[in-house]
C-alpha positions in Angstrom: -17.0 -5.2 45.8 -16.1 -8.3 43.5 -19.7 -8.4 42.4 -19.2 -4.7 41.4 -16.0 -4.9 39.9 -17.4 -8.1 37.8 -20.2 -5.9 36.6 -18.0 -3.5 35.9 -16.3 -5.7 34.0 -18.8 -7.5 31.8 -20.3 -4.5 30.9 -17.1 -3.0 29.8 -16.4 -5.9 28.0 -20.2 -5.9 26.2 -19.5 -2.1 25.1 -16.3 -3.2 23.7 -18.2 -6.2 21.5 -21.2 -4.0 20.5 -18.0 -0.8 19.5 -16.7 -2.9 17.6 -19.0 -5.2 15.8 -21.1 -1.5 15.1 -17.1 -0.7 13.6 -17.1 -3.9 11.4 -21.0 -3.1 9.8 -20.2 0.5 8.8 -16.3 -0.1 7.3 -17.9 -3.9 5.7 -21.3 -3.6 4.6 -20.6 -0.8 2.3 -18.1 -2.8 0.3 -20.0 -6.2 0.7 -22.9 -4.4 -1.3 -20.6 -3.1 -3.9 -19.4 -6.6 -4.6 -23.3 -8.2 -4.7 -24.7 -5.6 -6.7 -21.6 -6.2 -9.4 -23.5 -9.0 -10.1 -27.0 -7.6 -10.2 -28.9 -8.3 -13.7 -30.6 -5.1 -13.6 -28.5 -1.3 -14.6 -30.2 0.0 -11.7 -28.7 -0.6 -8.1 -32.4 0.0 -6.4 -33.6 -3.6 -8.0 -32.1 -7.1 -8.3 -33.0 -8.7 -11.3 -30.9 -11.8 -10.6 -27.6 -12.9 -11.1 -25.2 -12.2 -13.9 -21.7 -11.8 -15.6 -22.4 -9.5 -18.1 -20.7 -6.5 -16.5 -17.7 -8.1 -16.0 -17.4 -8.9 -19.8 -18.5 -5.6 -20.5 -15.8 -4.1 -18.5 -13.4 -6.2 -19.9 -14.8 -5.0 -23.8 -14.1 -1.2 -22.3 -10.7 -0.1 -24.4 -10.5 3.0 -22.0 -10.6 1.1 -18.6 -7.6 -1.7 -20.0 -6.0 1.0 -20.8 -6.2 3.2 -17.5 -5.7 -0.6 -15.8 -2.7 -1.3 -17.5 -1.3 2.6 -16.4 -1.7 1.6 -12.7 -0.3 -1.7 -13.1 2.7 -0.2 -14.6 2.9 2.7 -12.3 2.7 0.2 -9.2 5.5 -1.6 -10.5 7.7 0.9 -11.0 6.9 2.9 -8.1 7.4 0.1 -5.5 10.4 -1.5 -7.2 12.1 2.2 -6.7 11.0 2.1 -3.5 11.7 -1.3 -2.4 15.6 0.0 -3.4 15.5 3.6 -1.9 13.7 2.4 1.1 15.9 -1.1 1.8 19.0 1.2 1.5 18.1 4.0 3.4 17.0 1.8 6.1 20.2 -0.5 6.2 22.3 3.1 5.9 20.7 4.3 8.9 20.9 1.3 11.3 24.4 1.3 10.3 25.1 4.9 11.7 25.2 6.6 14.8 24.4 10.5 14.3 23.2 12.2 16.9 20.5 13.7 14.9 19.7 9.8 13.5 15.8 9.9 14.8 15.4 13.8 13.3 16.1 11.7 9.5 14.0 8.8 10.9 11.6 11.1 11.3 11.7 13.1 7.9 11.7 10.0 5.9 8.1 9.1 7.6 7.2 12.7 6.6 5.6 11.7 3.4 2.7 9.4 4.8 1.8 12.2 6.9 1.3 14.5 5.0 -2.1 15.0 4.2 -2.1 13.7 0.2 -4.1 17.0 -1.2 -1.1 18.9 0.1 1.7 16.8 -0.8 0.1 16.5 -4.3 -0.2 20.0 -4.6 3.4 20.5 -3.6 4.4 18.3 -6.4 2.4 19.8 -9.2 3.9 23.2 -7.9 7.9 21.8 -7.9 7.1 19.5 -11.7 6.0 22.7 -13.3 9.2 24.7 -11.7 11.2 22.5 -13.0 9.8 22.3 -16.4 8.7 18.0 -16.6 6.1 16.7 -18.4 3.4 15.8 -16.8 2.7 12.0 -17.3 4.0 8.8 -16.0 7.4 10.2 -15.4 5.8 12.4 -12.7 3.3 9.8 -11.1 6.4 7.6 -10.9 8.2 10.1 -8.9 5.2 11.3 -6.7 3.9 7.6 -5.7 7.8 6.5 -5.6 8.2 9.5 -2.9 5.0 8.3 -0.7 5.7 4.7 -1.3 9.4 4.6 0.4 8.1 5.1 3.5 6.2 1.6 3.7 9.5 -0.1 2.9 11.6 1.8 4.8 9.9 1.1 8.2 9.0 -2.6 7.4 12.9 -3.1 6.5 14.0 -0.6 9.8 11.7 -3.2 12.1 13.6 -6.3 10.4 16.8 -5.1 10.7 16.5 -4.3 14.6 15.8 -8.5 15.3 18.8 -9.5 13.4 21.7 -10.9 15.5 25.0 -8.8 15.1 27.2 -11.3 15.6 25.9 -13.1 12.5 27.6 -9.9 10.4 30.8 -10.1 12.7 31.6 -13.6 12.7 31.3 -13.4 8.7 34.0 -10.5 8.5 35.9 -12.3 11.3 36.0 -15.4 8.5 37.4 -12.9 5.7 34.2 -11.6 4.1 33.9 -8.1 2.7 31.5 -5.5 4.2 29.3 -6.1 0.6 29.9 -9.8 0.9 28.5 -10.0 4.6 25.5 -7.5 3.0 24.6 -10.1 0.1 25.0 -13.3 2.3 23.9 -12.7 5.8 21.7 -9.2 6.0 20.0 -9.4 2.6 18.8 -13.0 3.1 17.3 -12.4 6.1 15.3 -9.1 5.5 14.1 -9.9 1.9 10.9 -11.2 3.5 10.4 -7.3 4.9 11.6 -5.9 2.1 9.1 -7.4 -0.2 6.6 -7.4 2.3 6.8 -2.9 2.1 6.9 -3.5 -1.7 3.6 -5.0 -1.9 2.1 -2.9 0.5 3.2 -0.1 -1.5 1.9 -1.7 -4.6 -1.6 -1.7 -3.3 -1.2 1.7 -2.1 0.0 3.3 -5.1 -2.8 1.6 -6.9 -5.3 2.7 -5.1 -4.1 6.2 -4.9 -6.3 9.2 -6.4 -5.6 12.6 -4.8 -1.8 12.6 -5.7 -2.1 11.2 -9.0 -5.3 14.0 -10.4 -2.3 17.0 -9.9 0.7 15.0 -10.8 -0.9 13.1 -14.2 -1.0 14.8 -18.0 -3.8 14.5 -20.1 -2.7 11.7 -21.9 -1.8 9.3 -18.7 -5.3 8.1 -17.2 -4.9 6.0 -14.1 -7.4 3.6 -13.1 -8.3 5.4 -9.9 -9.1 8.5 -11.6 -10.7 6.7 -14.3 -13.1 5.4 -11.9 -13.3 8.7 -10.0 -14.0 10.5 -13.4 -16.9 8.4 -14.1 -18.5 8.3 -11.0 -19.7 12.2 -11.8 -22.0 10.5 -14.5 -23.6 8.1 -12.0 -22.7 4.9 -10.6 -22.9 1.3 -13.2 -22.6 -1.8 -12.7 -19.2 -1.5 -14.5 -18.0 0.7 -12.0 -19.0 -2.2 -9.1 -17.5 -4.8 -11.0 -13.9 -2.8 -11.2 -14.2 -2.2 -7.8 -14.7 -6.0 -6.5 -11.9 -6.6 -8.9 -9.9 -3.9 -7.2 -10.6 -5.1 -3.8 -9.5 -8.9 -4.4 -6.4 -7.8 -5.7 -6.1 -5.1 -2.8 -6.9 -8.1 0.2 -4.7 -10.3 -2.1 -1.3 -7.8 -1.8 -2.6 -7.5 1.8 -2.9 -11.2 2.5 1.2 -11.4 0.8 2.4 -8.8 2.8 1.1 -9.9 6.6 2.3 -13.7 4.9 6.1 -11.9 3.9 6.4 -10.3 7.7 5.1 -13.4 9.7 8.1 -15.0 7.5 10.8 -12.4 8.4 9.6 -13.1 12.6 10.1 -16.6 11.8 13.6 -16.4 9.9 14.9 -14.0 12.7 13.6 -16.6 15.5 15.7 -19.3 14.2 19.0 -17.3 13.1 
């Protein structure tokens, strides 16, 4: 019996390793190919002609791409900043109330990241058209803020759960007001979670295509939309170079987000 159990366990482990390896290959090999061919001297991806940085230089001189990059960065900064404020206030407010419908309200707050992006984009387009808002940066910021808020809300909410409530109560016993206790005790403890959520929201806003297509205007072009429209005429090494830079930026933001999240855990562990 023991031998049979060991065989089953080893077979299960082997299957798990094979499955994980296959999943990693399918996920990361295409990314690796894009990165490598961004340094290809040949314009065609079917042939390798040596290493070069020419495509990065040409991309740096492409004004339309740089303008789209600027719009994407501005949009990501504004939407992640607004999401940071709204998500933090929402999470702190929900932590202090004891309504029977609290769980329902929290679930509703998470809906924007559960709804398919194409449906959310169509809803935004119809809503903004009904309000008569001109499509452009304003509608983009509103749309991106909406689906970015849940990321900050989740991070801050989980951070608030680990905070010792006696710290705030002790501050109040010493004469601190509700506002003073929040800024002196609660906010410093949840700041890493807020920043982590904002970094994640920044990355999600920077990469968004579907919602941006529905709510952008003719004069406002973001980088993902610019790449998407340019892909219709064929993939060029410039696109590979741009994708490589965006991948590096996204990876950096994710690493920073995880690092800030780990800092939150350490802070709460020492408090």
